[in-house]
C-alpha positions in Angstrom: 147.2 113.9 119.0 147.2 112.2 115.5 145.5 109.1 116.8 142.9 111.2 118.7 142.0 113.0 115.5 141.4 109.8 113.6 139.2 108.4 116.4 137.1 111.6 116.5 136.6 111.5 112.7 135.4 107.9 113.0 132.8 108.9 115.6 131.6 112.0 113.7 130.9 110.2 110.4 127.9 108.1 111.6 126.5 111.2 113.3 126.6 113.1 110.1 124.8 110.3 108.3 122.1 110.3 110.9 121.7 114.0 110.6 121.4 113.8 106.8 118.8 111.0 107.1 116.9 113.1 109.6 116.9 116.1 107.3 115.7 114.0 104.4 112.8 112.7 106.5 111.8 116.2 107.6 112.0 117.4 104.0 109.9 114.6 102.7 107.4 115.1 105.5 107.2 118.8 104.7 106.8 118.2 100.9 104.0 115.6 101.6 102.3 118.0 104.0 102.5 120.8 101.4 101.1 118.5 98.7 98.3 117.4 101.0 97.4 121.0 101.6 96.9 121.6 97.8 93.3 120.5 98.0 91.2 121.9 95.2 88.3 124.1 96.4 84.7 123.5 95.3 83.8 126.0 92.7 80.5 127.7 92.2 79.8 127.8 88.5 76.3 129.1 88.4 73.2 130.0 90.6 70.2 132.2 90.1 70.8 133.7 93.6 73.9 133.7 95.8 73.4 134.9 99.4 76.0 135.3 102.2 74.6 135.2 105.7 77.2 134.3 108.3 74.7 134.9 111.1 73.1 131.6 110.1 76.3 129.6 109.3 79.8 130.9 109.5 81.6 131.2 106.1 78.5 129.9 104.3 76.9 130.9 101.0 73.3 130.1 100.2 72.8 129.2 96.6 69.2 129.1 95.1 67.9 128.1 91.7 69.7 126.2 88.9 72.8 125.6 91.0 75.9 124.2 89.3 79.1 123.4 91.2 82.4 121.7 90.1 85.2 119.9 91.8 88.0 117.9 90.2 86.2 115.7 87.5 82.8 116.2 89.1 79.9 118.4 88.2 77.0 118.8 90.7 73.6 120.3 89.8 70.7 120.9 92.3 67.8 123.3 93.2 69.6 124.9 96.1 72.6 124.4 98.3 74.7 125.6 101.2 78.4 126.0 100.3 80.8 126.1 103.3 84.1 127.8 102.7 85.8 126.7 105.9 85.2 122.9 105.5 85.2 122.9 101.7 81.9 121.1 101.6 78.4 121.5 100.2 74.9 120.5 101.3 72.8 120.1 98.2 69.0 119.9 98.1 66.3 119.0 95.6 67.0 117.1 92.3 70.6 116.7 93.1 72.6 115.3 90.2 76.3 114.5 90.3 78.2 113.7 87.0 81.6 112.1 87.6 84.2 111.5 84.8 81.4 111.9 82.2 80.3 108.2 82.9 78.9 107.9 86.4 75.7 109.6 87.4 74.3 110.0 91.0 70.9 111.4 91.8 69.3 112.0 95.2 67.1 114.4 97.1 69.9 115.4 99.4 73.7 115.1 99.1 76.5 116.2 101.4 79.7 116.5 99.5 83.1 116.9 101.1 85.7 118.4 98.7 88.7 117.5 101.0 87.9 113.8 100.9 85.8 113.7 97.6 83.1 111.8 99.5 79.4 112.1 98.7 76.7 111.2 101.3 73.5 110.7 99.3 70.1 110.3 101.0 66.5 109.7 99.9 65.5 108.3 96.5 69.2 107.6 95.6 70.0 106.4 92.1 73.5 105.6 90.8 74.0 104.8 87.2 77.0 103.8 85.1 77.3 102.1 81.7 77.0 98.6 83.3 74.2 98.9 85.9 71.8 101.0 87.9 71.7 101.1 91.7 68.7 102.1 93.8 68.7 102.8 97.5 67.7 105.4 100.1 71.2 105.9 101.6 74.5 105.7 99.7 78.0 106.8 100.7 80.2 107.2 97.6 84.0 107.7 97.4 84.5 109.7 94.2 88.3 109.1 94.1 88.1 105.3 94.4 84.6 105.1 92.8 83.3 102.8 95.6 79.7 103.0 96.8 78.4 101.7 100.2 74.8 101.0 101.3 73.8 99.4 104.6 70.0 99.6 104.7 68.9 97.8 101.6 69.5 98.3 97.9 68.7 97.1 94.5 71.0 96.7 91.4 69.7 96.2 87.9 71.7 95.4 84.8 70.9 94.0 81.4 70.1 90.5 82.7 69.6 90.5 86.4 67.9 92.2 89.4 69.9 91.9 92.6 68.7 92.9 96.1 70.5 92.8 99.5 70.6 94.6 102.8 74.2 95.5 102.5 76.1 96.3 99.3 79.6 97.5 98.2 79.9 98.6 94.6 83.5 98.9 93.1 83.1 100.8 89.9 86.7 100.5 88.8 86.6 96.6 88.9 83.0 96.3 87.9 82.2 94.2 91.0 79.5 94.3 93.7 79.7 92.6 97.1 76.3 91.7 98.4 75.7 90.8 102.1 72.6 89.5 104.0 69.3 88.6 102.4 70.7 88.5 98.9 68.4 87.7 96.0 69.3 87.5 92.3 66.4 87.2 89.9 66.0 87.0 86.1 63.5 85.5 83.7 64.9 81.9 84.1 65.7 81.5 87.8 66.0 83.0 91.3 69.2 82.8 93.4 69.1 83.2 97.2 72.1 83.5 99.5 73.7 85.6 102.3 77.1 86.4 100.6 77.5 87.1 96.9 80.2 88.6 94.7 78.9 89.8 91.3 81.0 90.9 88.3 78.9 93.2 86.2 81.0 92.6 83.0 81.0 88.8 83.0 77.7 88.5 84.9 79.3 85.7 87.0 78.3 85.4 90.7 80.6 83.8 93.3 79.1 82.6 96.6 80.5 81.4 99.9 77.7 80.1 102.1 74.4 78.2 101.7 73.0 79.1 98.3 70.0 77.9 96.3 69.4 78.5 92.6 65.8 77.7 91.6 64.7 77.5 87.9 61.6 76.2 86.2 62.7 72.6 86.4 66.1 72.7 88.2 67.0 73.2 91.8 70.7 73.8 92.7 72.1 73.9 96.2 75.7 74.5 97.2 77.8 76.3 99.9 80.7 77.3 97.7 81.1 78.0 94.0 80.2 80.2 91.1 77.3 80.6 88.6 77.4 82.2 85.2 74.0 84.0 84.9 74.4 84.4 81.1 75.3 80.8 80.1 73.7 79.1 83.2 77.0 77.3 83.8 78.0 76.6 87.4 80.9 75.1 89.4 79.9 73.8 92.8 82.6 72.9 95.3 81.0 72.0 98.6 77.9 70.3 99.9 76.3 70.4 96.4 73.2 68.9 94.9 71.3 69.4 91.7 67.7 68.3 91.5 65.9 68.1 88.2 62.5 66.5 88.1 62.8 63.1 89.7 66.6 62.9 89.4 69.1 64.3 91.9 72.9 64.6 91.4 75.3 65.2 94.3 79.0 65.2 94.8 82.0 66.9 96.3 82.7 68.8 93.0 80.1 69.4 90.2 80.5 71.3 87.0 77.0 71.7 85.5 75.5 73.5 82.6 71.8 74.1 83.1 71.3 75.2 79.4 72.2 71.7 78.0 71.7 69.8 81.3 75.3 68.3 81.1 77.4 67.8 84.2 80.7 66.4 85.5 80.9 65.3 89.1 83.8 64.0 91.3 84.1 62.7 94.8 81.3 60.8 96.6 79.0 61.1 93.6 75.4 59.9 94.0 72.7 60.0 91.3 69.3 59.1 92.6 66.4 58.4 90.3 63.4 58.6 92.6 60.8 57.5 90.0 62.7 54.3 89.0 64.0 53.8 92.6 67.6 53.5 91.3 70.8 54.9 92.8 74.1 55.0 91.0 77.2 56.1 92.9 81.0 56.4 92.5 83.8 58.9 92.5 83.7 60.1 88.9 80.6 60.7 86.8 79.5 62.2 83.5 75.8 63.2 83.5 73.4 64.3 80.7 69.8 64.9 81.8 68.6 65.7 78.3 69.6 62.3 76.9 69.1 60.7 80.3 72.4 58.9 80.5 75.1 58.7 83.1 78.6 57.1 83.2 80.1 56.3 86.6 83.6 55.0 87.4 85.9 54.5 90.4 84.2 52.5 93.2 81.0 52.4 91.0 77.9 51.0 92.7 74.3 50.7 91.6 71.2 50.0 93.8 67.7 49.1 92.8 65.7 49.5 96.0 62.2 48.2 96.8 60.0 48.4 99.9 61.2 45.1 101.3 64.5 44.4 99.5 67.3 45.9 97.4 69.6 44.7 94.6 73.2 45.9 94.9 75.7 45.8 92.0 79.4 46.8 91.7 81.6 47.1 88.6 84.5 49.1 87.2 82.1 51.1 85.0 78.4 51.7 85.2 76.4 53.2 82.3 72.7 54.0 82.4 70.7 54.9 79.3 67.0 55.1 78.2 65.5 51.8 77.1 64.4 52.4 73.5 62.1 49.4 73.6 59.8 51.0 76.2 59.4 54.8 76.9 60.2 55.9 80.4 62.3 52.8 81.2 66.1 52.5 81.6 68.9 50.1 81.0 71.9 49.6 83.2 75.1 48.4 81.5 77.9 47.2 83.8 81.5 46.5 82.5 84.3 44.5 84.1 84.4 42.7 87.4 80.7 42.7 88.0 79.4 41.6 91.3 75.8 41.7 92.5 73.8 40.4 95.4 70.3 40.5 96.9 68.9 38.9 100.0 68.1 35.6 98.1 71.0 35.5 95.6 74.4 36.7 94.5 76.4 36.5 91.3 79.5 37.5 89.3 80.2 38.0 85.6 82.4 40.1 83.3 79.5 42.3 82.2 75.7 42.5 82.4 72.7 44.5 81.2 69.8 45.2 83.6 66.3 46.2 82.2 64.1 48.3 84.6 60.9 47.5 82.7 60.8 43.9 84.0 63.8 43.7 86.3 65.6 41.1 84.2 69.4 40.7 84.0 71.5 39.4 81.1 74.9 38.2 82.1 77.9 37.9 79.8 81.3 36.1 80.0 81.6 33.4 82.7 78.5 34.2 84.7 77.9 32.5 88.1 74.7 32.8 90.2 74.1 31.4 93.7 70.5 31.1 94.8 70.4 30.9 98.6 67.1 29.0 98.6 68.5 26.3 96.4 71.6 26.1 98.5 69.5 25.8 101.7 67.4 23.0 100.2 70.6 21.3 99.0 71.9 21.4 102.6 68.7 19.9 104.0 68.8 17.2 101.3 72.4 16.2 102.2 71.5 16.1 105.9 68.5 14.0 105.2 70.4 11.7 102.9 73.0 10.9 105.6 70.4 10.7 108.3 71.5 13.7 110.2 68.8 15.3 112.2 
């Protein structure tokens, strides 16, 4: 009997624990349900006329003239409205104006507002304004709790610097960000940006893009498929399939950090700088580029090419440096340091360093230079063969 009592107590203890847990779950569910039911009703603050006609709409009130309603931290003003008691919602008509938290303003010709979800559905001539931007569209859904706006049929956002258009937009007021999708265009007085996917921070005015993007300025054309661009400082970081074209010079690389205001850039990985006017290419894996002062420094597998219609001169060195030739406007000098090797169809050579002048295609070699002229070698071979009576 004693042993049986002990055994039963061991069995009953887990059952009691389970019952307690079940009670706690039921209690929490009941409390959560009770809290969820404490939804604040939309309050009618003012109206010139208030009419109740349940033959038209059940539990509905018709408000006409200087209508003012309130709900949580929101005030709504309009010319007329239907207020629905059962659904805790409002259909507002004519010069509808919502003021949320004293900072966000929403205007439209018609707004359906749901007090249970704090969701506003604004239609026709919609304008949303907060301290950082103004949004224009014809159809906007706005979550008052999360302060998130959605448009799917075209919209425009204007801030202190930029005008942005897209087919689809998501505005997150709390984080001051806008996600633009499809036919995106950003425009200001200095350039135009076009892409299909763009994230814009209204505080920093920095755009981030993921997809084919082109930024066109007065003299600069930037293309990339991944990166960001600061619309205030005109600084950009390009991380994929990137090229920058300015005048007759083009810079491309796996990674480019470029400032269009001072025309300075840093590039890494498969860097190619092409001067179409001078028919010169300089390439490598690391580059510093300055388009104002017209210089470039390239290291790591550095190569330079002077190309012509029928031939090209190739040059390799540890470091390549191009600068303007001060002796003649519009011409350039190439300075090559350490382990210089060059070749063309009719010659090749080596030296420790050299300077190349584009104005007359002359080369100055320094420190143990050696040049092989293939024509002279060929004549030398013929002379030796003739001398020994061969052939």
